[in-house]
Structures are given as structure tokens and as C-alpha cells.
C-alpha positions as CSV (number, residue, x, y, z in Angstrom):
1,M,-11.8,13.4,-23.0
2,P,-13.1,12.0,-19.7
3,N,-15.6,14.3,-17.7
4,I,-16.7,14.3,-14.2
5,E,-18.9,16.0,-11.9
6,V,-17.4,18.0,-9.1
7,L,-19.4,17.7,-5.7
8,D,-18.8,19.8,-2.5
9,M,-18.5,18.7,1.0
10,A,-22.3,18.4,1.3
11,G,-22.2,16.0,-1.6
12,K,-24.2,18.3,-4.0
13,K,-23.1,19.1,-7.6
14,V,-21.4,22.2,-8.1
15,G,-19.7,21.7,-11.5
16,E,-18.0,19.5,-13.9
17,A,-14.2,18.9,-14.7
18,D,-12.5,17.6,-18.1
19,L,-9.8,14.9,-17.2
20,S,-6.9,14.2,-19.1
21,E,-7.1,11.5,-21.5
22,A,-3.4,10.6,-21.3
23,V,-4.1,10.0,-17.4
24,F,-7.5,9.0,-16.7
25,G,-8.4,7.4,-20.0
26,I,-6.1,4.8,-20.9
27,E,-6.6,0.9,-20.9
28,P,-5.7,0.0,-17.2
29,N,-2.7,-2.3,-17.4
30,T,-3.2,-5.0,-14.7
31,V,0.1,-6.4,-14.8
32,V,2.1,-3.5,-14.1
33,M,-0.1,-2.4,-11.3
34,H,0.3,-5.8,-9.7
35,Q,3.9,-5.1,-10.2
36,M,3.8,-1.9,-8.2
37,V,1.7,-3.3,-5.5
38,V,4.1,-6.2,-4.9
39,N,7.3,-3.7,-5.1
40,Y,5.1,-1.4,-2.6
41,L,4.7,-4.4,0.0
42,A,8.0,-6.0,-0.4
43,N,10.0,-2.4,0.1
44,N,7.6,-2.3,3.5
45,R,9.0,-5.7,4.7
46,Q,11.4,-5.3,7.6
47,G,13.2,-8.4,6.7
48,T,14.4,-8.8,10.3
49,Q,13.3,-12.6,10.8
50,S,16.0,-14.6,12.2
51,A,16.5,-18.2,13.6
52,L,19.5,-20.4,14.7
53,T,21.2,-23.0,12.5
54,R,22.7,-26.0,14.0
55,S,26.2,-24.2,13.9
56,E,24.8,-21.5,16.4
57,V,22.8,-23.4,18.6
58,S,24.6,-24.4,22.0
59,G,25.6,-27.8,23.0
60,G,25.7,-30.9,20.9
61,G,29.4,-30.9,20.9
62,R,29.8,-34.8,21.6
63,K,28.8,-37.8,19.7
64,P,25.6,-38.9,21.6
65,W,26.4,-42.6,21.2
66,K,28.8,-44.8,19.4
67,Q,28.3,-45.2,15.7
68,K,27.5,-49.0,15.4
69,G,25.9,-51.7,17.8
70,T,23.4,-49.8,19.8
71,G,20.3,-50.2,17.8
72,H,19.9,-46.5,17.4
73,A,20.1,-44.6,14.3
74,R,23.5,-43.2,13.8
75,Q,23.6,-39.6,15.2
76,G,26.8,-37.2,15.4
77,S,25.0,-34.4,17.4
78,T,21.9,-33.9,19.7
79,R,21.7,-30.3,18.2
80,A,21.0,-31.5,14.6
81,P,17.5,-30.3,13.0
82,Q,15.5,-33.4,14.2
83,W,16.6,-33.2,17.8
84,T,14.4,-31.1,20.3
85,H,16.6,-27.7,20.6
86,G,18.5,-28.5,17.8
87,G,19.0,-26.1,14.9
88,V,16.8,-24.7,11.9
89,V,17.4,-26.0,8.4
90,F,17.8,-23.0,6.0
91,A,17.1,-20.9,9.1
92,P,15.8,-17.3,8.0
93,K,18.3,-14.4,8.4
94,P,17.9,-10.6,8.2
95,R,17.8,-9.6,4.8
96,S,16.4,-6.9,2.4
97,Y,13.6,-7.7,0.2
98,R,13.9,-4.3,-1.7
99,F,13.8,-3.9,-5.4
100,T,13.4,-1.3,-8.1
101,V,11.2,-0.6,-10.7
102,N,11.9,1.7,-13.7
103,K,10.5,5.0,-14.0
104,K,8.2,4.1,-17.2
105,V,6.6,1.3,-15.5
106,K,5.7,3.6,-12.6
107,R,4.2,6.0,-14.4
108,L,2.1,3.2,-16.3
109,A,1.0,2.1,-13.3
110,M,-0.1,5.1,-11.8
111,K,-2.0,6.1,-15.0
112,S,-3.5,2.7,-15.0
113,A,-4.5,3.2,-11.5
114,F,-6.2,6.3,-12.0
115,S,-7.9,5.2,-15.3
116,S,-9.3,2.1,-13.5
117,K,-10.9,3.9,-10.7
118,L,-12.5,6.2,-13.2
119,K,-13.8,3.2,-15.5
120,D,-15.2,1.5,-12.2
121,S,-16.8,4.7,-10.9
122,Q,-14.8,4.9,-7.8
123,L,-13.1,8.3,-8.5
124,I,-14.8,11.2,-6.8
125,V,-13.9,15.0,-7.5
126,V,-14.8,17.7,-4.8
127,D,-14.1,21.1,-5.0
128,Q,-12.4,21.4,-1.8
129,V,-12.0,19.7,1.3
130,K,-11.6,22.1,4.3
131,T,-12.4,22.3,8.2
132,D,-11.4,25.3,10.4
133,K,-10.8,23.0,13.4
134,F,-9.7,19.3,14.2
135,S,-12.9,17.7,13.5
136,T,-13.3,14.0,12.8
137,K,-17.1,14.4,12.5
138,T,-16.7,17.1,9.9
139,I,-14.6,14.7,7.5
140,A,-16.7,11.7,8.4
141,E,-20.1,13.4,7.4
142,M,-18.5,14.7,4.1
143,L,-17.4,11.1,2.9
144,K,-21.0,9.8,3.9
145,A,-22.6,12.5,1.6
146,I,-20.4,11.8,-1.2
147,G,-20.6,8.1,-0.7
148,A,-17.2,7.0,0.4
149,E,-17.9,6.1,4.0
150,K,-16.0,2.8,3.8
151,K,-12.3,2.6,2.6
152,A,-11.6,5.9,1.2
153,L,-8.3,7.8,0.0
154,I,-8.5,11.5,0.0
155,V,-5.9,13.2,-2.2
156,L,-5.2,16.8,-1.1
157,D,-3.3,19.5,-3.2
158,S,-1.3,20.5,-0.3
159,V,-0.3,19.6,3.1
160,D,-3.6,20.5,5.3
161,T,-2.9,19.3,8.9
162,M,-6.4,20.2,9.9
163,V,-7.9,17.8,7.3
164,I,-5.0,15.2,7.7
165,N,-5.5,14.8,11.4
166,S,-9.4,15.1,11.3
167,A,-9.4,12.0,8.8
168,R,-6.9,10.0,10.4
169,N,-9.1,8.6,13.3
170,I,-11.6,7.1,10.7
171,P,-11.0,3.5,10.2
172,G,-10.1,2.9,6.6
173,V,-9.5,6.3,5.5
174,K,-6.2,7.8,4.7
175,T,-4.9,11.0,3.1
176,A,-2.2,11.7,0.7
177,Q,-0.8,14.6,-1.5
178,V,0.2,14.1,-5.2
179,N,3.8,13.6,-4.6
180,T,3.1,10.7,-1.9
181,L,0.6,8.7,-4.0
182,N,1.2,5.3,-4.5
183,V,-0.5,2.4,-6.7
184,Y,-1.3,0.3,-3.6
185,D,-3.1,3.0,-1.6
186,I,-5.2,3.8,-4.7
187,M,-6.3,0.4,-5.5
188,N,-6.7,-0.6,-1.8
189,A,-9.2,2.2,-1.4
190,D,-12.9,1.6,-2.2
191,K,-13.4,5.5,-3.1
192,L,-10.5,7.9,-4.5
193,V,-11.6,11.2,-3.4
194,I,-9.6,14.0,-5.3
195,V,-9.7,17.6,-4.6
196,K,-10.2,19.5,-7.7
197,D,-7.1,21.4,-7.5
198,A,-5.1,18.4,-7.1
199,I,-6.4,17.0,-10.5
200,S,-4.3,19.5,-12.5
201,K,-1.2,18.7,-10.4
202,I,-1.6,15.1,-11.0
203,E,-2.0,15.7,-14.8
204,E,1.3,17.8,-14.7
205,V,3.1,15.1,-13.4
206,Y,1.8,12.0,-15.1
207,A,0.2,13.5,-18.5
């Protein structure tokens, strides 16, 4: 069973926590993690890109010159793709890029992401993250003290508007709850900072 030290907001060790082997101790599956990252990015695409085909641009109804005898290449319209102001070949049209991934793959990808962070020493457990007022400085100092001052994902056990609003102005720092976690945010962060009480909730969902 994996074991990890628990820090306070000042970066001092205040205890240890046992982690579930089924969630934090598996061999990371890079294939399913990549699949979930692609799925996340694809589902976030707006798919609103649009351009006009030759049937949609204005003009070009008359044949520009007769078929033979002019010395020019034959042309049927001034709105063909090779003409200035012509239509676009295979023009992009609004579409959805969404695709679904089955639940077993999602669970395996999440467990692989957690295990990968622990394996790479990028997982930090803190006893609590609290602030009595909206204070970006408090969160920034905490992240510096625990060695997560670059890109960090803070996982809270519940919605705490004080912490969320205090952290959102720090470049590269995101907050999430157990039910809003995704593989992309976990793998995109240099450090995964998890509140101790959130560990049991993660293990309850994914073990």
C-alpha cells in the first residue's frame, strides 16, 4: 500500500496517509490516458469554423470566355477555387467533434493518472487548504512552501469559494473537486495538490 507524507500549509510534515493500491498504485496505462486527453480536447472544440464553397459565393454565373480559340485555359466560372474570390475546396462547415469513451476506460485512465503522479513524485497531500478571506497571497505562499509554485492543480474535498477565488488569479493554478476532476487537468499540472479529506472521496469513487 503506497504511503505519502501529509504537509500543512506552511510545508511542514504533520503526518502520513495510506493510499489505496487500486487507485494510486497501479501501472499507469499511457494509451487510455492519451485517449482521455484527446477526448477532453475534442469535446471542448467549438466546431464553428465555416467557409464558402463555390456554390455559395456570389457571382460567376457567366462563362468568362468561350471554350476554344482564345489561348486561355478553359474556364466555366470566375468563382471556381483557383480564381480570386472563388469558393473554397472542401470548405469547413460547423460540426461537432464530440465522441464518447466507455466508463471502464475513463476509470482506468483516472487511476493511471493518479498513479503516474505518485510514481513521478508529483503528488502532494496537505491536511487542509483554508483562508478566512479572499487572499491570493495566502494560496501563493502555501504553494511555494510545499514546492508547487508552478503549474498546480488543487483538489478540494468540497466547494470552498474563498480558496477557489483566491487561487484563480495565480497563473497556472487551477482548483477542482473530486467530481470535476479529469485526466487532462491532472496530467497538465506539474504538481497535483490534494486535500487529505479528498483522498478518501477519490478512493471511494475509483477504488
